[in-house]
Backbone bond lengths (Angstrom), bond angles and torsions (degrees), N, CA, C in turn:
res aa  C-N    CA-C-N  psi(-1)  N-CA   C-N-CA  omega(-1)  CA-C   N-CA-C  phi
1 P - - - 1.444 - - 1.518 111.13 -
2 G 1.337 116.26 146.85 1.458 122.21 178.50 1.511 110.63 -78.31
3 S 1.327 115.77 176.71 1.453 119.33 -179.29 1.515 109.85 -151.16
4 Q 1.322 115.71 162.28 1.448 121.84 172.81 1.522 107.67 -81.50
5 P 1.342 118.17 143.71 1.463 119.32 178.55 1.523 110.87 -53.32
6 G 1.306 115.64 135.40 1.452 121.58 178.05 1.519 114.53 79.47
7 S 1.327 118.85 5.20 1.463 120.66 -177.67 1.523 112.72 -79.22
8 G 1.326 118.15 -11.29 1.453 121.10 179.37 1.514 113.73 77.59
9 C 1.320 117.53 17.77 1.458 121.07 179.80 1.529 109.88 -64.40
10 R 1.309 115.59 140.69 1.462 120.16 177.22 1.514 109.15 -138.34
11 E 1.318 115.55 149.34 1.464 122.31 -178.97 1.514 109.95 -119.77
12 P 1.335 117.61 139.26 1.465 119.71 173.82 1.529 109.06 -61.21
13 T 1.320 115.86 138.31 1.459 121.60 -176.30 1.521 110.31 -135.45
14 I 1.324 115.34 137.67 1.469 121.80 172.22 1.516 106.69 -117.99
15 C 1.312 116.43 131.68 1.454 122.02 -179.23 1.529 107.70 -137.86
16 S 1.316 117.16 144.42 1.467 119.48 179.72 1.512 110.24 -144.00
17 G 1.322 115.02 165.89 1.452 119.08 178.77 1.509 111.93 -173.44
18 V 1.324 114.15 -179.37 1.463 122.56 176.25 1.515 107.29 -129.70
19 S 1.316 116.36 124.63 1.456 122.09 174.42 1.523 107.05 -99.25
20 L 1.326 115.73 113.18 1.462 120.52 -175.95 1.517 111.66 -65.68
21 H 1.324 116.04 155.41 1.467 121.38 -175.12 1.519 112.99 -60.06
22 S 1.331 118.12 -27.60 1.462 119.94 177.33 1.517 109.27 -141.61
23 D 1.317 115.64 152.90 1.454 122.45 178.07 1.518 107.62 -143.06
24 P 1.337 117.61 91.30 1.455 120.02 -175.65 1.530 113.44 -63.44
25 I 1.315 117.54 -22.98 1.467 120.43 179.92 1.530 110.75 -80.24
26 H 1.326 116.53 -35.23 1.467 122.04 -179.48 1.527 109.19 -125.46
27 P 1.335 118.05 80.48 1.474 120.54 -175.57 1.523 114.60 -59.99
28 I 1.335 117.81 -17.85 1.463 120.02 177.74 1.527 110.73 -62.66
29 Y 1.335 117.88 -20.70 1.463 121.89 -178.91 1.532 112.76 -98.53
30 C 1.328 117.45 15.03 1.471 121.89 175.46 1.531 109.19 -95.03
31 W 1.328 116.20 164.90 1.465 120.83 176.80 1.524 109.94 -67.92
32 W 1.339 117.69 145.56 1.450 122.48 176.51 1.523 109.65 -141.21
33 D 1.346 115.37 157.68 1.466 120.84 172.84 1.520 107.52 -73.79
34 S 1.314 117.00 122.78 1.452 121.26 -175.62 1.522 111.39 -78.59
35 S 1.312 116.49 132.59 1.461 120.27 172.31 1.527 109.57 -92.51
36 F 1.332 116.60 -19.13 1.455 122.05 179.20 1.529 110.83 -76.61
37 Y 1.343 116.22 -46.18 1.466 122.31 175.77 1.527 107.04 -112.76
38 R 1.283 116.91 87.43 1.463 122.74 -174.47 1.522 112.35 -55.09
39 G 1.343 115.19 135.78 1.453 120.99 179.19 1.517 113.17 84.49
40 R 1.316 117.14 -0.19 1.467 122.05 -179.98 1.531 109.14 -112.89
41 V 1.322 115.58 162.64 1.458 119.74 171.91 1.525 108.60 -107.77
42 G 1.311 115.42 152.48 1.457 121.05 179.34 1.513 110.66 -131.05
43 K 1.314 114.93 164.67 1.459 121.22 179.86 1.523 107.95 -154.72
44 R 1.326 117.18 133.19 1.465 121.10 174.21 1.520 108.37 -88.50
45 V 1.318 115.86 139.07 1.467 121.95 -179.75 1.524 108.54 -121.25
46 D 1.315 116.33 129.11 1.457 123.07 -179.53 1.527 109.86 -89.05
47 M 1.319 116.49 127.58 1.464 120.46 173.09 1.529 109.56 -132.59
48 S 1.343 116.00 29.55 1.459 121.02 -177.35 1.525 112.33 -63.07
49 G 1.323 117.78 -25.77 1.454 121.29 179.32 1.520 114.09 -70.64
50 C 1.333 117.91 -8.78 1.469 121.20 -178.05 1.524 112.80 -77.28
51 G 1.312 117.36 -26.47 1.464 120.88 178.84 1.515 115.06 73.69
52 F 1.319 117.93 29.86 1.457 120.19 179.00 1.535 110.63 -66.48
53 I 1.332 116.21 142.91 1.467 121.23 177.19 1.531 111.20 -108.01
54 S 1.315 116.19 2.59 1.464 122.38 173.94 1.531 106.60 -148.76
55 T 1.321 116.15 168.03 1.456 120.20 -179.79 1.526 110.18 -64.32
56 A 1.316 116.22 129.40 1.463 122.27 -177.77 1.529 110.71 -87.71
57 V 1.313 115.36 165.30 1.465 122.43 170.79 1.529 106.01 -98.07
58 V 1.325 116.54 125.48 1.462 121.32 -172.25 1.522 110.62 -117.50
59 T 1.326 115.96 135.23 1.461 123.26 173.96 1.521 107.45 -119.59
60 T 1.329 116.74 135.21 1.459 120.36 -176.91 1.525 111.92 -131.33
61 T 1.301 114.58 158.81 1.458 122.85 168.95 1.522 106.55 -149.48
62 S 1.308 117.34 162.47 1.462 119.82 178.68 1.520 109.67 -122.83
63 R 1.321 114.35 149.57 1.466 120.99 -177.92 1.514 108.03 -146.24
64 T 1.301 115.98 145.67 1.455 119.52 177.82 1.522 110.43 -71.49
65 L 1.294 115.65 154.12 1.455 122.61 179.36 1.520 109.76 -57.20
66 N 1.320 117.04 118.61 1.467 123.06 -179.99 1.526 113.01 56.49
67 G 1.342 117.02 21.40 1.452 119.72 179.29 1.526 113.88 71.49
68 Q 1.334 116.72 5.51 1.469 121.42 -179.21 1.523 108.02 -105.75
69 S 1.299 118.39 131.84 1.452 120.04 -179.04 1.515 111.58 -167.04
70 T 1.330 113.25 166.17 1.457 119.83 174.62 1.524 110.79 -97.03
71 G 1.322 117.64 4.19 1.459 120.80 -178.95 1.513 111.13 -163.41
72 S 1.321 115.04 -172.19 1.469 120.80 -179.58 1.515 109.68 -104.36
73 C 1.323 115.65 142.25 1.460 120.07 175.57 1.529 109.27 -73.41
74 P 1.327 116.10 149.39 1.459 119.39 -176.98 1.523 112.59 -79.09
75 G 1.340 115.17 160.23 1.450 119.78 165.61 1.514 107.68 -68.00
76 L 1.321 117.10 152.66 1.457 121.44 -175.54 1.522 111.49 -127.05
77 F 1.325 115.84 154.19 1.457 121.19 166.71 1.519 107.97 -131.29
78 T 1.333 115.88 151.98 1.464 120.76 -177.45 1.518 110.25 -98.66
79 S 1.327 114.03 154.27 1.456 121.24 179.15 1.523 108.15 -156.80
80 H 1.320 116.23 161.42 1.467 121.62 176.07 1.533 112.02 53.66
81 V 1.318 116.50 47.29 1.470 121.11 179.84 1.528 109.13 -78.54
82 T 1.324 116.53 129.33 1.458 122.78 174.91 1.527 107.84 -123.47
83 M 1.315 116.91 -172.31 1.462 120.19 177.96 1.528 112.09 -72.15
84 S 1.339 117.19 -19.35 1.468 119.73 -174.06 1.524 115.30 -121.66
85 S 1.325 118.25 -9.94 1.468 119.64 -179.11 1.521 110.36 -160.66
86 F 1.318 114.79 170.24 1.462 120.86 173.81 1.521 107.87 -155.08
87 N 1.314 115.81 164.06 1.461 121.66 174.83 1.517 108.94 -110.96
88 V 1.332 115.21 146.78 1.453 121.24 169.84 1.520 107.73 -118.45
89 Y 1.318 115.43 149.91 1.464 121.99 178.29 1.519 108.35 -134.53
90 S 1.320 115.89 148.19 1.461 120.13 177.78 1.521 109.88 -71.80
91 V 1.315 116.16 141.65 1.460 121.40 176.90 1.531 109.32 -71.69
92 E 1.322 115.83 -45.30 1.458 119.35 -179.59 1.529 110.76 -92.99
93 E 1.324 115.08 162.90 1.455 119.55 178.99 1.522 109.76 -67.41
94 L 1.330 115.21 134.36 1.457 122.21 -176.12 1.519 107.15 -162.35
95 S 1.328 117.61 146.47 1.462 120.94 178.47 1.529 110.23 -103.38
96 E 1.323 114.52 163.59 1.470 120.96 176.81 1.531 110.33 -58.52
97 E 1.309 116.25 -39.67 1.465 120.56 178.80 1.534 111.15 -63.52
98 E 1.336 116.01 -44.48 1.466 119.61 -179.25 1.527 112.01 -64.16
99 I 1.316 117.22 -44.55 1.472 118.42 -178.42 1.527 110.44 -71.61
100 G 1.327 116.99 -25.37 1.461 120.56 175.08 1.519 111.97 -65.68
101 E 1.307 116.90 -33.95 1.470 121.16 177.59 1.525 111.27 -74.15
102 I 1.323 117.12 -30.15 1.462 121.04 -178.19 1.532 111.10 -81.17
103 T 1.325 117.79 -26.71 1.470 124.83 -178.43 1.530 112.87 55.87
104 C 1.322 115.93 64.15 1.467 121.94 -178.93 1.524 111.93 -90.68
105 D 1.321 115.95 125.31 1.455 122.36 172.10 1.523 108.28 -92.99
106 V 1.331 116.61 153.20 1.457 121.70 177.83 1.530 108.44 -105.70
107 H 1.319 115.67 118.92 1.470 122.11 175.11 1.522 106.49 -98.62
108 W 1.334 117.09 131.93 1.458 119.43 -174.64 1.528 111.95 -140.85
109 I 1.317 113.87 156.07 1.459 122.18 173.50 1.526 106.55 -138.83
110 A 1.325 115.27 136.25 1.459 120.79 -178.34 1.527 109.08 -128.41
111 T 1.314 115.59 139.60 1.460 120.63 175.85 1.520 108.15 -123.27
112 G 1.306 115.32 140.33 1.459 120.34 -178.89 1.508 109.95 -176.03
113 Y 1.322 116.08 -151.96 1.453 121.00 -178.87 1.523 110.52 -124.05
114 S 1.335 114.97 142.37 1.452 121.79 171.24 1.527 107.33 -122.02
115 A 1.326 116.25 166.10 1.451 119.75 178.38 1.519 110.21 -66.84
116 C 1.314 116.51 147.30 1.467 120.28 178.13 1.525 109.59 -62.79
117 S 1.306 115.43 141.68 1.455 119.23 176.93 1.520 108.57 -77.80
118 E 1.307 114.18 143.60 1.468 118.30 178.74 1.503 109.46 -83.28
119 E 1.294 116.40 134.94 1.466 120.46 -178.70 1.499 110.08 -114.36
């Protein structure tokens, strides 16, 4: 449904994506050794294109590039979720070097609210 400007209307929104294991153009979106969760790896995921107007609920999983790998991708948990990005961290201990060899992509789905579209 549409809304009058300034009415505070919001629409339920579902948005999803895949954050590739490496991004040479934007290194902030590559895996790193976490100093916050020692012994774990972390990765920032961009979801700014979703247009959320409040913090979304995010579900993630990891998968190797094209299903081909020398190992298994780790279980993940999310942290530092904002309207435009979130971080994932490995559940088990893993280094940046190890996850680089496995080439794990992060598949995600987020649900939240966006502003009503004007009609």
